[in-house]
C-alpha positions in Angstrom: 0.0 0.0 0.2 1.0 3.3 -0.6 -0.1 7.0 0.6 0.5 10.5 -0.7 1.8 13.4 1.4 1.1 16.3 0.0 3.0 19.4 1.7 1.9 22.9 1.8 3.7 25.7 3.0 3.3 25.9 7.0 3.8 28.6 9.2 5.9 27.4 12.3 3.8 27.3 15.6 5.5 27.9 18.6 3.2 27.0 21.2 3.9 23.3 20.3 6.7 21.3 19.1 4.5 18.7 17.4 5.2 19.0 13.8 3.9 16.3 10.9 5.6 15.2 8.2 4.3 17.8 6.0 6.3 20.6 7.9 9.3 19.0 6.9 9.0 18.0 3.3 8.3 21.0 1.0 6.9 19.3 -2.0 4.5 16.4 -3.1 6.2 13.0 -2.0 4.9 9.6 -2.4 5.6 7.1 0.6 5.4 3.5 0.9 2.9 2.9 3.8 4.6 -0.3 4.7 7.7 1.7 5.9 6.9 3.3 9.5 7.4 6.9 10.1 9.6 8.0 12.8 6.4 8.8 14.9 5.2 5.4 14.4 8.4 3.9 16.4 9.3 6.8 18.6 6.1 7.5 19.8 6.0 11.2 19.2 6.6 13.6 16.2 10.3 14.5 15.2 11.3 17.7 17.0 8.9 17.4 19.8 11.7 15.6 21.8 15.3 14.9 21.5 15.8 11.4 19.8 18.0 9.2 22.2 20.6 7.3 20.4 18.9 3.7 21.6 15.9 5.1 19.8 17.8 6.2 16.8 19.4 3.2 16.2 16.2 1.3 17.0 14.2 3.1 14.0 17.1 2.3 11.4 17.3 -1.2 12.3 13.5 -1.4 11.7 13.9 0.7 8.5 16.7 -1.8 7.5 13.9 -4.9 8.3 11.2 -3.1 6.2 13.3 -1.9 3.5 15.0 -3.8 0.5 17.3 -0.5 0.0 19.0 -0.5 3.2 21.8 -2.4 4.9 22.2 -2.0 8.6 25.8 -2.5 10.3 27.4 -1.7 13.5 30.9 -0.6 12.6 32.1 -0.3 16.2 31.2 0.6 19.6 32.3 4.1 21.8 33.9 4.1 25.1 30.4 3.6 26.5 29.7 0.7 24.4 27.0 2.3 22.4 27.0 0.9 18.5 28.6 3.2 15.8 25.8 2.3 13.3 26.0 2.8 9.4 23.3 2.1 6.8 24.3 1.6 3.3 21.4 2.8 1.0 21.0 1.9 -2.9 18.5 0.7 -5.1 17.5 -2.7 -4.1 19.1 -4.4 -7.3 22.5 -2.7 -6.2 22.6 -3.6 -2.6 22.2 -7.3 -3.3 25.6 -6.7 -5.3 27.3 -4.1 -2.9 30.3 -5.5 -2.9 30.9 -5.4 -6.7 29.8 -2.1 -6.6 32.6 -1.0 -4.0 35.1 -2.8 -5.5 34.3 -1.2 -8.9 34.5 2.5 -7.1 37.9 1.5 -5.6 39.2 0.0 -9.0 38.9 3.4 -10.5 41.7 4.8 -7.9 43.9 2.1 -9.5 44.2 3.0 -12.9 42.7 -0.4 -13.5 39.0 1.2 -14.4 38.6 4.9 -15.1 35.0 4.3 -16.5 32.8 6.6 -14.8 29.6 6.9 -17.1 27.9 4.1 -15.3 29.2 4.0 -12.0 27.5 5.6 -8.9 28.8 8.3 -6.6 29.3 7.4 -3.1 27.6 10.0 -0.4 28.8 9.7 3.6 25.9 11.9 5.4 27.4 12.4 9.0 25.4 14.1 11.6 26.1 15.6 15.2 29.7 14.9 15.8 29.2 17.2 18.9 26.5 15.5 21.2 24.7 19.0 21.9 24.2 19.9 18.2 21.7 17.4 18.0 19.5 18.7 15.1 21.5 16.7 12.7 20.9 13.3 14.2 17.2 14.4 14.5 17.0 15.2 10.8 18.8 11.7 10.0 15.4 10.1 11.1 13.7 12.0 8.5 16.4 11.7 5.9 16.6 7.8 6.5 12.8 7.4 6.4 12.7 9.3 2.8 15.5 6.9 1.4 13.5 4.3 2.5 10.1 5.0 1.6 9.9 7.5 -0.8 8.3 6.6 -4.2 8.7 8.0 -7.8 11.1 9.1 -10.4 13.2 11.6 -8.2 14.0 9.0 -5.5 14.8 6.0 -8.4 17.1 8.4 -10.0 18.9 9.1 -6.5 18.9 5.5 -5.8 20.2 4.4 -9.1 23.4 6.9 -9.3 24.4 7.1 -5.7 25.6 5.0 -2.8 24.5 6.6 0.4 26.3 5.9 3.7 24.4 7.1 6.5 25.9 7.9 9.9 23.3 9.1 11.9 25.0 9.8 15.0 29.0 10.6 14.8 29.1 10.9 18.5 26.4 8.6 20.4 27.6 9.1 23.9 27.4 12.9 23.6 24.1 12.8 21.9 22.8 10.4 24.8 23.9 12.7 27.3 22.4 15.8 25.7 18.9 14.1 24.8 18.7 13.4 28.7 19.6 16.7 29.5 17.3 18.5 27.0 14.2 16.3 27.7 14.6 16.0 31.6 14.3 19.9 31.7 11.7 20.4 29.2 8.4 21.2 30.7 4.6 20.8 29.1 5.0 24.3 28.5 7.9 25.3 26.7 10.2 28.3 27.8 12.3 30.0 25.2 14.2 32.2 28.1 18.1 31.6 26.9 18.6 31.3 30.8 16.5 28.5 31.8 18.2 25.6 32.7 17.3 23.5 29.7 19.6 25.8 27.3 22.6 25.9 29.9 24.0 22.9 30.1 26.3 22.1 33.2 29.9 21.3 33.3 31.1 19.2 31.0 29.1 20.0 28.1 27.5 17.0 25.9 29.3 18.3 23.1 32.3 15.9 23.8 32.6 12.2 23.8 32.8 10.0 27.2 36.3 11.4 27.7 35.2 15.0 27.0 37.1 15.2 23.7 36.1 17.0 20.6 35.5 14.0 18.0 35.7 16.6 15.2 39.4 17.1 15.9 39.9 13.5 15.9 39.6 12.4 12.3 43.7 12.6 11.5 44.5 11.7 15.3 42.7 8.5 15.5 42.6 8.2 19.4 39.1 7.1 20.1 37.1 4.0 19.0 34.6 6.5 17.4 37.3 7.8 14.9 38.9 4.5 14.3 36.0 2.7 13.1 34.9 5.7 11.0 38.0 6.0 9.3 38.2 2.0 8.4 34.7 2.6 7.0 35.9 5.8 5.2 38.7 4.1 3.3 36.6 0.7 3.0 34.4 3.0 0.7 36.2 6.3 -0.1 33.4 8.4 -0.5 32.9 11.3 -3.1 30.9 13.8 -0.9 31.0 13.5 3.0 28.7 16.1 5.1 29.3 17.1 8.5 26.2 18.5 10.2 26.9 20.9 13.0 25.3 23.7 15.2 26.5 27.1 16.1 25.2 29.9 17.9 21.4 30.6 18.3 21.5 34.3 16.9 23.0 33.3 13.7 20.9 31.9 10.8 22.5 28.7 8.5 26.0 28.0 7.2 27.5 26.0 4.5 30.7 25.5 2.5 32.9 27.1 0.9 34.4 28.7 4.0 36.7 31.5 3.7 38.7 31.1 0.5 41.8 32.2 1.6 41.9 29.6 4.5 41.9 26.2 2.8 45.4 24.2 3.0 47.4 24.7 0.2 47.4 20.9 -0.6 43.9 20.9 -1.2 43.7 21.0 -4.9 41.7 24.2 -6.6 39.1 21.6 -8.1 38.0 20.5 -4.8 37.2 24.3 -4.3 35.3 24.3 -7.4 33.2 21.3 -6.7 32.4 22.6 -3.2 31.2 25.9 -4.6 29.2 23.8 -7.2 27.2 22.0 -4.6 26.7 25.0 -2.7 24.7 26.4 -5.4 22.3 23.5 -4.6 22.0 24.4 -0.6 21.5 28.3 -1.7 18.2 26.8 -4.1 16.4 25.0 -1.4 17.2 27.4 1.2 16.0 30.3 -0.9 12.5 28.2 -1.8 12.0 28.0 2.0 12.8 31.7 2.7 15.6 30.8 5.0 18.7 32.8 6.0 22.2 31.4 5.3 25.8 32.6 4.6 28.9 31.2 2.9 32.4 31.8 2.7 32.9 33.5 6.4 34.1 32.4 9.7 35.0 28.6 9.2 38.0 27.2 7.6 39.2 24.4 5.7 42.8 24.4 7.0 43.0 21.4 9.6 43.0 18.3 7.9 41.7 16.6 11.5 37.9 17.6 11.1 35.0 15.8 9.3 34.8 18.6 6.8 38.3 18.6 5.6 39.8 14.9 6.1 37.9 14.1 2.8 39.7 16.9 1.0 42.9 15.3 1.5 41.7 12.2 0.5 40.1 12.7 -3.1 36.6 13.6 -1.7 34.7 16.7 -1.1 34.0 17.5 2.6 30.8 19.9 3.3 30.2 21.5 6.9 26.7 22.8 7.5 26.0 24.9 10.6 22.5 25.5 11.8 21.8 28.3 14.4 21.1 26.0 17.4 17.7 26.2 19.7 19.9 24.1 22.1 16.7 22.8 23.8 13.1 23.1 22.3 12.3 26.6 21.9 14.6 29.7 22.4 14.4 33.5 21.9 16.8 34.9 19.4 17.5 38.2 17.3 15.9 36.4 14.7 12.6 35.7 16.8 11.6 32.3 18.4 13.8 29.6 17.0 12.3 26.0 17.5 14.1 22.7 17.2 11.7 21.4 14.6 12.8 24.4 12.4 16.4 23.4 13.1 15.9 20.0 11.7 14.1 21.1 8.9 16.9 23.1 7.6 19.1 20.0 7.9 16.8 17.8 6.4 16.4 20.5 3.3 20.4 20.7 2.8 20.4 16.6 3.2 18.1 16.4 0.3 19.9 19.2 -1.8 23.3 17.2 -1.2 21.6 14.4 -3.0 20.4 16.3 -5.9 24.1 17.7 -6.1 25.4 14.2 -5.8 23.5 13.2 -9.0 24.1 16.1 -11.3 27.7 16.4 -10.3 28.4 12.6 -10.2 30.5 12.5 -13.2 32.7 15.3 -12.2 33.0 14.3 -8.7 34.1 10.6 -9.9 36.8 11.8 -12.2 37.9 14.5 -9.7 38.7 11.3 -7.2 40.2 9.1 -9.9 42.4 11.5 -11.1 43.4 12.6 -7.4 44.6 9.3 -6.7 46.0 8.0 -10.2 48.0 11.4 -10.5 49.8 11.1 -6.9 52.6 8.9 -7.7 53.2 11.3 -10.9 53.0 14.5 -8.7 55.4 12.9 -6.2 58.0 12.7 -8.8 57.9 16.2 -9.4 58.9 17.0 -5.9 62.6 17.5 -4.9 62.6 15.1 -2.3 61.3 11.4 -1.9 60.0 11.1 1.1 60.8 10.9 4.7 62.9 8.9 7.2 61.5 8.4 10.8 63.9 7.2 13.6 62.2 4.6 15.7 62.7 4.8 19.4 63.6 2.2 22.3 59.9 3.0 23.4 58.2 0.5 20.9 54.7 1.2 21.8 54.9 5.0 20.9 56.7 3.8 17.6 54.1 1.4 16.7 51.4 3.7 17.7 52.7 6.3 15.1 52.7 3.4 12.5 49.5 2.5 13.1 47.9 5.8 12.7 49.9 5.9 9.2 48.6 2.7 8.6 45.0 3.3 9.2 45.1 6.5 6.9 46.5 4.0 4.3 50.1 5.4 4.3 53.0 2.8 4.0 56.1 3.1 6.1 59.0 0.5 5.2 61.5 -0.5 7.3 65.1 0.5 6.8 67.8 -2.3 6.2 70.8 0.2 6.7 71.6 3.5 8.5 71.0 6.7 6.6 72.2 10.3 6.9 69.6 12.8 6.1 69.2 16.7 6.3 72.7 16.6 8.4 71.2 13.9 10.7 71.9 10.2 11.2 69.5 7.8 11.3 70.1 3.9 12.1 68.8 0.6 10.4 66.0 1.0 13.2 64.2 3.7 11.0 61.4 3.6 8.8 60.8 5.2 5.4 57.7 6.7 4.3 57.8 7.5 0.5 55.8 10.5 -1.3 55.4 8.1 -4.2 52.4 6.5 -3.1 48.4 7.3 -3.4 48.2 9.0 -0.2 51.1 11.5 -1.2 49.1 14.5 -0.3 48.2 13.3 2.9 51.8 12.3 3.6 52.8 15.5 3.1 50.3 17.3 5.3 51.3 14.8 8.1 54.6 15.8 7.9 54.2 19.5 7.1 56.3 21.9 9.3 55.0 25.1 7.3 55.4 28.3 9.3 54.1 30.7 6.5 50.6 31.1 5.1 48.9 33.3 2.8 46.3 34.1 5.6 47.5 33.9 9.1 44.3 33.7 10.8 43.1 30.1 11.8 40.1 28.7 13.0 41.6 25.7 14.5 45.4 24.4 14.7 48.0 25.6 12.1 50.5 23.0 12.7 50.1 19.2 13.7 53.2 17.3 12.8 52.7 14.0 13.6 56.2 12.7 14.2 56.8 15.9 16.5 54.0 14.9 18.3 55.3 11.5 18.8 59.2 13.3 19.6 60.5 10.8 16.9 63.4 12.4 14.8 62.7 12.8 11.0 63.9 14.2 8.0 63.4 14.6 4.4 65.3 12.1 2.0 66.2 14.1 -1.2 67.7 11.0 -2.9 66.9 7.1 -2.7 70.6 6.5 -3.7 72.0 4.6 -0.8 68.6 3.9 0.7 67.4 0.2 1.3 64.4 -0.5 2.5 62.2 -4.0 2.8 59.6 -4.9 0.3 57.1 -5.1 2.7 55.4 -2.3 4.7 55.1 -2.1 8.2 52.6 -4.5 10.0 51.6 -4.4 13.6 54.2 -6.5 15.6 53.0 -9.5 17.4 53.3 -9.5 21.2 57.0 -10.7 22.1 57.3 -13.9 23.9 59.7 -13.5 27.3 61.3 -15.9 29.2 59.5 -16.9 32.4 61.1 -15.5 35.8 61.8 -17.7 38.6 63.0 -16.5 42.0 65.8 -14.3 42.1 67.5 -11.7 44.5 65.7 -8.7 42.5 64.3 -7.8 39.1 64.2 -4.7 36.9 62.8 -3.2 33.7 63.5 -0.1 31.8 61.3 3.0 32.0 61.5 3.6 28.1 58.3 2.3 27.0 55.0 4.0 26.9 53.3 1.0 28.8 56.2 1.2 31.8 53.9 3.6 33.7 50.8 1.2 33.5 52.8 -1.6 34.3 54.5 -0.4 37.3 51.1 1.0 38.5 49.4 -2.4 37.9 52.2 -3.8 40.2 52.0 -1.2 43.0 48.1 -1.8 42.9 48.9 -5.6 43.6 51.0 -5.1 46.5 54.3 -5.3 44.8 57.0 -3.1 46.5 59.2 -1.3 43.6 62.1 1.4 43.8 63.2 3.8 41.2 67.1 3.9 40.1 67.8 8.0 40.3 71.3 7.3 38.7 72.5 4.6 36.0 74.0 1.3 37.2 74.9 -2.1 35.8 73.7 -5.1 37.6 74.8 -8.9 37.3 71.9 -11.1 35.7 71.9 -14.7 35.3 74.1 -14.8 32.4 75.6 -11.3 31.8 75.8 -7.9 33.0 72.7 -5.6 32.3 72.6 -1.9 32.2 69.9 -0.1 33.9 69.5 3.6 32.9 68.4 6.2 35.4 64.5 5.7 35.7 64.9 1.9 35.6 62.6 0.2 38.0 63.8 -2.4 40.5 62.0 -4.8 42.3 64.0 -6.3 45.3 62.8 -9.7 46.8 63.8 -8.6 50.3 60.3 -6.1 50.3 58.0 -8.4 49.2 55.4 -9.8 51.3 53.4 -11.5 48.9 53.9 -15.3 47.9 52.9 -14.9 44.8 55.0 -11.9 43.5 57.1 -13.5 41.0 53.9 -15.0 39.3 52.7 -11.6 39.2 55.8 -10.3 37.5 55.4 -13.0 34.8 52.0 -11.8 34.2 52.8 -8.1 33.8 55.7 -8.9 31.3 53.4 -10.8 29.1 50.4 -8.4 29.5 52.4 -5.5 28.7 55.1 -6.8 26.7 58.0 -5.5 28.7 61.0 -7.5 29.7 61.6 -8.0 33.2 65.2 -8.8 33.9 66.6 -11.1 36.7 69.1 -9.7 39.0 71.0 -12.2 41.0 73.2 -9.7 43.6 72.6 -6.4 45.3 76.3 -5.8 44.5 76.4 -3.9 41.2 79.6 -3.6 38.8 78.7 -0.1 38.2 76.6 2.9 40.1 74.8 2.5 43.3 74.3 -0.8 45.1 70.3 -2.1 45.0 70.3 -1.0 48.8 71.5 2.5 48.3 69.5 5.6 49.1 69.6 6.6 45.4 67.0 3.8 45.2 63.9 5.8 45.9 60.6 4.6 46.9 58.0 4.7 44.5 54.0 4.5 45.1 50.7 4.0 43.6 49.5 7.5 43.1 46.3 8.9 44.2 45.4 11.7 41.7 43.0 14.6 42.7 41.9 16.0 39.1 40.2 19.4 39.7 37.4 20.3 37.1 34.1 22.1 37.1 33.0 25.6 35.9 36.0 27.6 34.8 38.2 24.4 33.9 38.6 23.6 30.3 36.7 20.4 29.8 38.7 19.3 26.9 42.3 19.8 29.0 40.4 18.0 32.2 39.4 15.1 29.3 42.5 14.9 28.1 44.3 14.3 31.3 42.0 12.0 32.4 42.1 10.0 29.2 45.9 9.7 29.9 45.7 8.6 33.0 43.0 6.2 32.6 44.3 4.8 29.0 48.4 5.1 29.5 48.8 4.9 33.3 45.9 2.7 34.4 45.2 5.4 37.2 41.6 6.2 38.0 41.7 10.1 39.1 39.2 11.3 41.6 37.5 14.0 39.6 35.9 17.0 41.6 34.6 20.4 40.8 36.3 23.5 42.3 33.2 23.9 44.4 33.8 20.6 46.2 37.2 21.1 47.2 36.6 22.6 50.4 34.8 19.2 51.4 37.5 17.0 50.4 40.3 15.6 53.0 43.4 16.4 50.9 45.7 14.1 53.0 43.8 11.0 51.1 45.7 12.2 47.8 49.4 11.9 46.5 48.9 14.6 43.6 46.7 17.2 42.8 46.6 18.2 38.9 45.4 21.6 37.7 44.6 21.5 33.9 43.9 24.8 32.3 41.4 27.0 33.7 40.6 30.0 35.8 41.3 29.1 39.6 40.4 32.7 40.7 37.2 31.7 42.2 38.8 29.4 44.8 38.0 30.6 48.4 41.1 31.9 50.6 40.4 28.5 52.8 40.6 26.3 49.8 44.2 28.0 48.7 45.2 27.6 52.3 44.6 24.0 52.4 46.2 23.4 49.0 49.6 25.1 50.1 49.5 23.2 53.4 48.8 19.8 51.8 52.1 20.7 49.4 54.1 21.6 52.2 53.4 18.1 54.0 54.6 16.3 51.1 52.2 16.6 48.3 52.9 16.9 44.6 50.9 19.3 42.7 50.9 19.9 38.8 49.6 22.5 37.0 49.6 23.4 33.3 48.5 26.9 31.1 45.9 28.5 33.8 46.9 25.7 36.2 50.3 26.7 36.3 49.3 30.7 36.3 47.3 30.0 39.4 50.7 28.4 41.1 52.5 31.4 40.4 50.0 33.7 41.5 49.6 32.0 45.0 53.4 31.8 45.2 53.5 28.3 45.2 55.6 28.4 42.2 58.6 30.8 42.2 58.4 32.1 39.1 57.2 35.3 37.1 55.3 35.1 34.0 54.1 37.2 31.0 50.5 37.6 30.7 48.7 37.4 27.7 48.2 41.2 27.9 52.1 41.7 28.1 52.5 39.5 25.1 50.0 41.5 23.0 51.3 44.9 24.2 54.7 43.9 22.3 52.8 44.7 19.0 52.6 48.2 17.6 48.8 49.0 16.9 49.4 53.1 16.1 47.8 53.7 12.9 45.4 50.6 12.4 42.2 51.0 11.3 39.2 48.9 12.4 39.6 46.7 9.5 42.9 45.7 10.5 41.3 44.5 14.1 40.9 40.7 12.9 44.4 40.6 11.4 45.9 41.7 14.5 44.1 39.6 16.6 45.4 36.6 14.2 49.0 37.8 14.8 48.8 38.3 18.6 47.7 34.4 19.3 49.5 31.5 18.9 47.2 29.6 16.6 48.0 25.7 17.6 51.8 25.7 16.7 54.9 23.3 17.4 58.0 24.7 19.5 61.2 23.2 20.3 62.7 23.2 23.8 65.7 22.1 25.4 65.9 19.3 28.0 67.5 18.7 31.3 67.9 14.9 30.7 69.4 14.3 34.0 66.4 15.4 35.7 63.8 12.8 37.2 61.0 14.3 35.3 62.8 13.4 32.4 63.5 9.8 33.1 63.2 7.9 29.8 63.8 11.1 27.6 67.1 10.5 25.5 67.3 13.3 23.1 68.4 16.7 24.2 65.4 18.7 22.8 61.6 18.0 22.8 58.9 19.4 20.8 55.6 21.1 22.6 52.5 22.0 21.1 51.5 25.4 22.3 48.2 27.0 21.7 48.6 30.0 24.5 50.5 33.1 24.8 50.8 33.0 28.6 54.8 32.6 29.1 56.7 31.6 32.0 60.0 33.3 32.4 63.1 31.2 33.1 64.0 30.8 36.7 67.6 32.3 37.7 67.6 29.3 40.3 69.7 26.4 39.5 68.0 22.8 38.5 64.3 24.6 38.3 64.1 25.0 34.7 63.8 21.6 33.1 62.4 22.3 29.5 63.4 25.8 28.2 62.3 27.0 24.6 65.3 27.2 22.3 66.6 30.3 20.9 64.6 29.6 17.4 62.1 27.8 18.9 59.3 27.6 16.1 59.0 24.3 14.4 55.9 24.1 12.6 52.9 26.2 12.3 52.0 29.9 12.5 53.5 32.4 15.2 54.0 36.0 14.2 57.9 36.5 15.0 57.4 39.1 17.7 55.6 36.1 19.6 58.4 33.9 18.6 61.0 36.1 20.3 59.2 36.5 23.3 58.9 32.6 23.7 62.4 32.2 22.8 64.5 31.3 25.9 61.5 31.0 28.2 60.6 28.3 30.7 58.4 25.5 29.3 58.4 23.3 32.2 59.6 24.0 35.9 59.7 22.5 39.1 61.0 23.0 42.8 60.3 21.9 46.4 57.6 23.4 48.3 58.2 22.6 52.1 58.4 18.4 52.0 56.1 18.7 48.6 56.7 19.5 44.8 55.4 22.1 42.6 55.6 21.4 38.8 54.4 23.8 36.2 54.1 23.6 32.5 53.3 26.3 30.0 51.7 24.1 27.8 49.5 21.0 27.7 51.4 17.9 27.4 48.5 15.4 26.4 46.8 17.8 23.9 44.1 16.0 22.0 45.4 12.5 23.5 48.0 12.2 20.4 51.0 14.3 22.1 52.9 11.0 23.2 56.2 12.6 23.5 55.1 15.1 26.3 52.5 12.7 27.7 55.4 11.2 29.7 56.1 14.1 31.4 52.6 13.9 33.3 53.3 10.4 34.4 57.0 11.0 35.5 55.2 13.7 37.9 53.2 11.2 39.0 55.7 8.4 40.3 58.7 10.5 40.5 57.5 14.1 41.3 58.7 13.5 45.0 62.3 12.2 44.4 63.8 15.5 43.9 64.9 18.3 46.0 65.5 21.7 44.7 65.1 25.5 46.1 63.1 27.7 44.2 64.7 30.7 45.2 
């Protein structure tokens, strides 16, 4: 059976949120009545309530059961184990042979089949990567219904000429949190007051995923299961168009790309921009027909390749960002009048449908562009004046392998080097990898290794530098010639866990601190009651068959301290689980360095961490600390809002971590309590705003330059109002990478072998280097900028300043960093500073004066 839905122009009613399907579709549409509408499954009209993720998934499952056009699959799971679902939608006869269609689509990219006349374009529809921008996921209900149930020539043309990949919720955990918030604060009589609780989420907001990360910055970095599952599916299909539906401030209108023309990444081909503009005409037409306000080529940029709307641009597709003014709840007063949730959903539906029309009409151009993008990659690489990049592997096998794993997930091949090589004046051992430019992902290779510092437009919406090897603290260089370069034929593959010799009872055991897994392994052993020491100086111990060198920072586990009869069994289990070899030591008398009973063998204890959050603290940076401690250290921090500090017994904790934020609202009694706790032996860490608090309270004996101090160095005489944005762009540090000098002898630097360390900087708050000895652990080099944009005036002010400082305060320790060591989860190089602070922050005694 079928029914006819005739759409009339309907004026929005603000007295009720219930909107029939006739509100959303602006033309006569014939639907199959055997396909259930969203209302028939949900029990309410779309837009009346915020859809929960479980409801969304259930409706998609039902559509797949009822329609022969849809295949439903779970492509992964979130941190909270919610399913990441994907609908593959096309004509029924094509869906039966969907693998053949996929293979033909990919074959065009390998020069084996360049025919595009009869092949469908592949369109990825992605909704609501930010959980509290939920109009997209709610619109996905209507988009899916239309694709499943619509009848007639228009839908047949669409289904016969496209394969649609529908991702109804890019951030299920965030969407679930926000639906609960908005619905639980909704009354029968709706309030449009922007100050009502429904419109003002508590900290942290549901924009983020489980660990409070912005998943729209993780497409390149791949730190989360949502992103890894999505990228695997992206490359499984390689879509021609990928849409990314967002929301923005309530007082705005509607945005769709192209963005600011001067702010695209230089690697993105101009043809991508032309196609984006061609597609934009379809959105303009449909919004014009509905009298909806919109704008383009403003505010948003296409520079950082780690976002949903830009990742396709460096992978042969066209990414399209949509931004709808947000009602946040169900109705809200704005400068344009009352804004209803239903209206925001409708706009997202309209531009979804216009995307489909654009995909049909531009199918040939999209397919040819993508084929040329990949088929000409190797040819373009040959025109470069270098062959690729060599990357030095590290003793930290986990860090090296995770770096190579990210490349592999982006379909970038890295080949083991057979012999050492010198490149750009640096020596690389045979324990290195070569990443050639001449491969299909030529452009992405350049983007990932780019150290560009100058740009046509120096104003950035997001970061301006993200060089992956710098983030992993792996030396790399351009290889200008392949002469003398010998590599393995097979690209890197994830290695198997090593088989380690079983341990039997001995005088002691030791393991190196080099690997990223070492802190987690140590914490696991400490939690199980194993007693351990850290060697503050290098030593050479006698093992069963030979002498073994242990660097400073190595963990020593003497038999004489253990009280658990199964302690050797636990050591065996640990080295098997974490892949770190534990070496037996047969005597406490060493051939070099301190003996095992020396006072230079410092006690290490399982840290009990208090992580301060709440209003005024960056939820991103608090989440990044939480994520690092949870994932890489095995520590469950106690997370408390600032206003609850007074109710805590601080003596229950060994460490306090202050991530970036404004701590000025802390009461005087809280400040006194914190000082007293540190004086009695606590270790406090603060970075960025947290470090500023430590300095303001004179816990940290250091001077600093405020953002205002740094900005005052710029000459503003003669500037016009039109220069305002340009000046602001110069005065900020737009997420760039800086180099620092390292005191490798300091306990906070255990496991760091290089005398320099790249850090990520996105703040102009600067610590001045201390004149006291032994306090400056990381200092910016005299020419510190490595990648990304920073005005020369700011670079000069950064040069020579302190990046990491530490000294004693009473019996405790104060540690401060100007930058976030765990930025977006992928700064493996600096993240070890935080775990070193947890285990070794009590091992040094240094006066700050």
